C-alpha positions, 0 to 999 in steps of 0.5 A: 315931399311926404311929411309924417305927422309933424309935431306942429300939426293942428287937429280939430276934434271933439267927443260929442256932436253938440260940443265946439271943436277942440283945436289942439297940436299933435302932442296934446291931441294924443294926450287927450285920446290916449290918456284922458279919454281912452277909457271912455272910448274903449268902453263905448262911453264916448264917441270921437269926431275929427275934422279932415282939414289939418293945419301945419303953420299957415297951410291947410291939408285936406284928407279925402273922405268919401261917404257911401251911406248905405250898406248896399253901396259896397259895390260902388266902394269895390269899384272905386278900390279896383280903379285905385288898384289899377293905378297902384295907389289902393294902399293909400286908402282904407275903408271905414265901416259905420254900420249903415254905410262906408267911408273911403278915406285917404291915409294922406292929406294934400295941401292946397287941393280943398274940398271944392276941388274934390267935389268937382272931381268928374270921376267921383260924380260917377257914384250914384250912392256917394253922399256928396253933401256928407263927403268932403266937409270941414265939420268933424266926422266920426273917427275910425275906431270910435264907437257910434252910439246910435248904430251900436257899432265900433267903426272898423277899418279894412284895407282894400287887399282884405275887402276884395277877399272877405265877406264884408257882412261878416265884418259888420256883424263882428264889430256891432259891439263896443270896443272893449268886446272886440280888441285888447286895450293895447290893439285898440290904441294901436288901431286908433294911432294908425287910423285916427289921423292921416299918416303923412302930408303931401303936396299937390304935385305928389305922384299920388295925386298925379295918378288920382287925376288919371281916374 
């Protein structure tokens, strides 16, 4: 059973590395980023960090977030994509370019399979450039389409179907700007809406997880 961003979804997020986490409902989270802070986000004056652990009632849901922290790790990012594609589930993942590496994130979060499960997932151990300490953690990490002060980079997203076709170096150059210099405000809001949170929430017996366990 897949649940699409329910109203009782709770999100931990913040706007600076040093500030304490904010825990809000889906409605209040949207109000915060799309109304109160959208100008600062769009103009590169604020960053956005979101935890990949979510709550629905008393249940915890975990989004897969794999941190390949070097630009030359793109070969491993592509290898992961090919393996996901062979199982017919590459569309449930996207790549987030950070300026100094890549995150591979799921567009779903799964109930019950916490980060201990994924850290011990044998398939992921094959990737030498995967930063296992920075991957799969509870602390809020930089959100897709947030600007990064340190790297002077808008954290773009790209699906695997496009990653296989295009030169990733061109993307890295294109997005080395603040959001306002790349996208219209309407398009920026759309990208934030699509990628800032998982699209849906699933149980550990979902077909996606069954296929992942074949890796």
